[in-house]
C-alpha positions, 0 to 999 in steps of 0.5 A: 528475481528482478522480474515481476510476473504479476497477477493475483497470488491468492492473498493480499498484503497491505500497509494502511496509511492515515492520509494520501500524503503518507501513501505518497511519502511511503512509496517515495521512501520505498522507491529510493530504497530500490523497491520495485513499484508496480503501480503508482499511487492513485485515487480508487473508485471506492474513495481511497488512494493506493499504490503497489510494490513487490517484495523480494519474493514477488508478493504484491503489497498495497500501500493504502489510505482508506478514509473510512478506516480509523486507525489507532495511534499505534497503527492498529485498526480502531474498534467501531463504537 
């Protein structure tokens, strides 16, 4: 379906980026590929930056930058030491 019904579907999917610029670049790449963007990237109240798109099954995905989350080189969340 090309109509997003919206609303919380019981889970959240997210793709974590290393910067606000990476969020913008990722969303731009998705938009150019024809992916439906449902919320443009913006600053969020807790200090992060994120936007949302939906996949073909209407699962909402967050593309996010969390300045408090350290990522390993391969993208894994780093252990806190």
